[in-house]
C-alpha positions in Angstrom: 104.0 94.7 106.9 101.6 96.2 104.5 97.8 95.7 104.8 94.8 97.3 102.7 91.2 96.9 102.4 88.6 98.5 100.2 86.9 101.6 101.5 83.3 102.4 101.9 84.2 105.4 99.8 83.6 104.0 96.2 87.1 103.1 94.6 89.1 104.2 97.6 91.3 102.0 99.9 92.1 102.1 103.3 95.7 101.0 104.2 98.5 100.5 106.9 101.9 99.9 106.7 104.4 99.0 109.8 108.0 98.8 110.1 108.1 96.2 112.6 111.5 95.7 114.1 113.8 97.4 111.8 113.5 100.7 109.7 111.4 100.0 106.6 111.6 101.7 103.3 109.2 101.5 100.5 108.8 102.6 96.7 105.4 104.4 96.0 104.7 104.1 92.0 102.8 107.0 90.5 99.1 105.9 90.1 97.4 109.0 89.5 95.9 108.9 93.1 96.4 111.2 96.2 96.4 110.0 99.7 95.4 111.6 103.2 98.1 109.9 105.6 97.8 109.8 109.4 101.7 109.9 110.5 103.4 110.8 113.5 100.4 112.2 115.3 99.7 114.6 112.1 97.6 114.4 108.9 99.6 114.7 105.7 98.4 114.9 102.0 100.4 113.1 99.4 100.3 114.7 96.5 99.8 112.9 92.9 103.4 111.7 91.9 104.9 112.0 88.6 108.0 109.8 89.6 108.3 106.8 92.2 108.6 108.1 95.8 110.7 106.5 98.5 109.1 106.4 101.9 110.7 105.3 105.2 109.4 104.5 108.7 111.5 104.1 111.8 111.4 100.6 113.5 107.9 100.0 115.1 106.3 102.9 113.6 103.0 102.7 111.6 101.5 104.9 108.9 97.7 104.7 108.0 96.4 106.2 104.8 93.2 106.4 102.5 94.1 106.3 99.1 91.5 108.1 97.0 90.7 107.1 93.6 92.4 109.6 90.6 90.3 112.5 90.5 88.6 112.7 93.7 90.7 113.9 96.5 91.0 117.5 95.3 87.1 117.8 95.9 87.5 116.4 99.4 90.6 118.3 100.4 89.6 121.8 98.6 92.8 122.2 96.9 93.6 121.4 93.1 95.8 118.7 92.5 98.4 120.5 90.4 99.2 122.3 93.7 100.1 119.4 95.4 102.2 117.4 92.7 105.0 115.5 93.6 104.6 116.8 97.5 104.0 115.6 100.8 102.3 118.5 103.0 100.6 118.8 106.4 96.9 119.1 106.0 97.4 122.2 108.4 99.1 124.0 105.5 96.1 123.7 103.3 93.1 124.0 105.8 92.3 126.8 108.3 94.1 125.9 111.3 91.0 125.2 113.4 89.5 122.7 110.9 92.8 121.0 110.4 93.3 120.7 114.2 89.9 119.4 114.8 90.3 116.9 112.0 93.5 115.9 113.4 91.8 115.1 117.1 89.2 113.1 115.6 91.5 110.9 113.2 93.7 110.2 116.4 90.9 108.2 118.0 90.4 105.7 115.4 92.6 106.5 112.2 91.2 104.0 109.7 87.5 104.8 110.2 87.7 108.5 110.7 89.7 109.2 107.7 87.0 107.6 105.6 84.4 109.5 107.9 86.3 112.5 107.1 86.8 112.0 103.2 82.9 111.3 103.0 81.8 114.1 104.9 83.8 116.6 102.6 83.0 115.0 99.6 79.3 115.3 100.3 79.7 118.8 101.2 81.5 119.5 97.8 78.9 117.5 95.8 81.6 115.2 94.8 84.9 115.3 92.5 84.3 117.0 88.9 81.8 114.9 87.1 83.8 114.2 83.9 86.4 112.2 86.2 85.1 108.5 85.9 84.6 108.8 82.2 88.2 110.3 81.6 89.7 107.9 83.8 88.1 104.8 82.1 88.9 106.1 78.6 92.6 106.7 79.4 92.7 103.5 81.3 91.4 101.5 78.2 94.0 103.2 75.9 91.9 105.8 74.2 93.7 108.7 72.8 93.6 112.2 74.5 91.7 113.4 71.3 89.1 110.7 71.4 88.9 111.3 75.4 88.3 115.0 75.0 85.6 114.3 72.2 83.6 111.5 74.4 83.3 114.1 77.4 82.4 116.9 75.4 85.6 119.2 75.8 88.4 120.7 73.9 91.6 119.3 74.1 92.5 122.4 76.2 89.7 122.1 78.4 90.5 118.7 79.3 94.0 119.5 79.9 92.9 122.4 82.5 90.5 120.1 84.1 92.9 117.3 84.1 95.4 119.3 85.8 92.9 120.4 88.6 91.5 116.9 89.1 94.7 114.6 88.6 97.7 116.9 88.9 99.0 116.3 85.4 97.6 116.5 81.8 95.9 113.6 80.4 98.9 112.3 78.4 101.0 112.0 81.6 97.9 110.4 83.4 97.4 107.8 80.4 101.2 107.0 80.6 101.0 106.3 84.3 97.8 104.2 84.1 99.3 102.3 81.2 102.2 101.2 83.3 99.9 100.1 85.9 98.1 97.9 83.6 101.3 96.8 82.3 102.6 95.8 85.7 99.4 94.0 86.4 99.7 91.7 83.4 103.5 91.1 84.1 102.9 90.2 87.8 100.5 87.9 86.6 102.8 86.0 84.7 102.3 87.4 80.8 105.6 87.5 78.7 106.8 90.9 78.3 106.6 91.2 74.8 103.0 90.3 75.3 102.6 92.9 77.7 104.0 95.6 75.7 101.8 94.8 72.7 98.6 94.5 74.9 99.3 97.7 76.7 100.1 100.0 73.8 104.0 100.3 73.9 106.0 100.2 70.7 107.9 97.2 72.0 109.3 95.7 74.9 112.2 98.1 75.1 109.9 101.0 75.2 108.0 99.3 78.1 111.2 98.9 79.9 112.4 102.7 79.1 109.0 104.0 80.6 109.1 101.7 83.6 112.6 102.9 84.4 111.4 106.6 84.1 108.3 106.4 86.2 109.5 103.9 88.6 113.3 104.7 89.0 114.2 101.0 88.8 114.2 98.2 86.1 111.0 96.3 85.1 112.2 93.1 86.7 112.6 94.8 90.2 108.9 95.3 90.3 107.6 92.1 89.0 109.9 89.6 90.9 108.4 88.0 93.9 
């Protein structure tokens, strides 16, 4: 069973997944986000993925997470996103031992609430994420070319790539590709014909959409949109 709700942290979500009577597996698609997880009595950071991640829970096991919006987690965690790309790592490997231990003790008492409080406190202390993040995400999500994004936010393409690596874990072209797939899946799941989905989201054709889906998600498009 999977449940999620909007967090008090703008753009973030708090979620809970439980494998009830049998072991459970799940496919986590790349989405430009990072998560802070409470799992098996420890705090785990899920870095930004470039391909789908297969998660597994034992029967009766629960995992709770805070999913940050793209580009926000590095400010809360104090670690550039590209250092965590395609990884799952204990928070204790990133923070001083005492800080990680105290955070875990707090979260254990009320995981969903304290994950939010912990992240909000860390973001406030860091004065928030890179200020260019919201504009970069909005422009790429809308399908703007990288050169246009760089011009709009007042950077060279090289500067945009460097700051994107730190904020998102990958360059703007990769982030654009991941966000485009997310838009396409939303439309396809809403019942739009796949040829129209491809055209509306900037793919050359439906075959291009299918290839990109398999490359990023590891499964055919149909496996992701069927009920």
